[in-house]
C-alpha positions, 0 to 999 in steps of 0.5 A: 467610415465615410460618414464619420469622417464627414461628421469629424473632419469639419470640427478638426477642419475649423480647428486647423483653419484657426491654426493656419490663419493665426500662423500666417496673420501673425496676430498676438494672443491677446488679439483673440480676447474679444472672441473668447469673451463672445464665446465664453459669456455669450454664444456658448451660454446661449447654447446651453440655455437653449438646450436645457430650457426645452428639455423635460424636467425628468431627464434633468434629474438622473442622479445616478448618471451624474454620479457615475460620470463625475466619479469616473472623471475624479477617478481619472484625475486621482490616478494621474494625480498620484502617478505624478505626486509619486514621481515628483512629490509636488502637489501643484504640478500633480494637480495640473497633470491630473487636470491634463488627463481628466479635464476634457474640451467639454465646452468648445467641442463637446456640445456640437459634436455630440449633438451632430453625432447622436441628435438632439437627445444628446443635449441633456447628457452633455449639459449634465456632464459639462455642469457637474465636471466643471464644478468638480474641476473648479473645486479641485484645482484651487483646493489642491493649490492651497494645500501645495502652498502655491495659493497664498489665500486664506481657507475662507478666501479659497472657499469664496473663490471656488464658489464664485468660479462655480456660480459666477461662470457664464456656463453655469448661470446659463445651466441654472436659468435653462433648468429654471425655464424648463421647470417653470415652462418659460418661453422667451419672446419670439425676438429673444428666442431667435437671438439666442438661436443665432448665438447658439449657432455661432458657438461651435464654429467660433470656439473651434476656430478660436481653439486652432488659433490659440494652439497656433499661438502657443507653439510646442517648445517642450514635450514632457515625458508625462504625455506618454501617460496623459494621451492614452489615459485621456483619450482611451482609458477615460471613455472606457472607464465611464462605459463600465461605470454607467453600465454598473450604476444604472440602465441608461439609453445608448445615446446617453452612454455614447454621449458620455463616452464621447465627452470623456474622449475629448482632448485636454481643455484649454482651461488646463493652460489657463489654470496652469498659467494662473498658478505659474505651474507646468505652464508649457507642458500643460500647452504641450498636452493640449496640442498632443491630445488634440492631434492624437484625438483626430484618430481616437475620436474618429474610431470612437465614433465609428464603433458607436455609430456602427453598433460595435459597442453594446 
């Protein structure tokens, strides 16, 4: 158990360090703008390119793994969406609640934690999950908001917006470039490769610190009753579901299954708040969901990693 604590605590330590510094420094949320720009447009794309460009091509085409992971995420989203819709009869609020239960912090926390826990072999499943889960969320949010009447754009504009979010997202672009480099056997010049390595190393600490600062600057003002469902579904049910589905659809190495479970067990992504704010729906409660799942995930992620690293999950 000590080895698991030594693995998990530095990650949450960076989050709480960001939280503490933001609390005592009294900077506005907008002060994080350039750090977030660096993380999203430079550091994390460099990490994904570095991972994928050095990956054997055969490992990038495991469609049964991609289908199993993406289907599991969609099922979790759909279950929470339907529960919320039965209670509220509002498509827009139900969409944000569905995202809060299904959309994990696979960008900021996922890559570094999975690679540190399971080694370099976790890099490929991480990248595949990240790419296709984000495509799913980028499609579902604007589509359902358009159906709710919250998004006033025409179907054509909604479609163009979805495609721009998918193919214009820095992470997706980096993924495409990384896969292309792996297919063609292209290696960057030494100087550029070293710069990419420096940027990739900066991704996790900067992302986790910024996440903690963001949580501090969005204090918990409203605790929605839906958290009693969102927290266990996100942190416990989703990893169990993905374990069952992957064992049904294929015969994968344990590292791939453990990585998928770890990615599923991550707390709600900060992007859920961004989407809620964009459409003006369930904003404070989305922020509460992120904070609550992050706090509870300290315990649940520690337990999941203990079970995985000690062979307690077959």
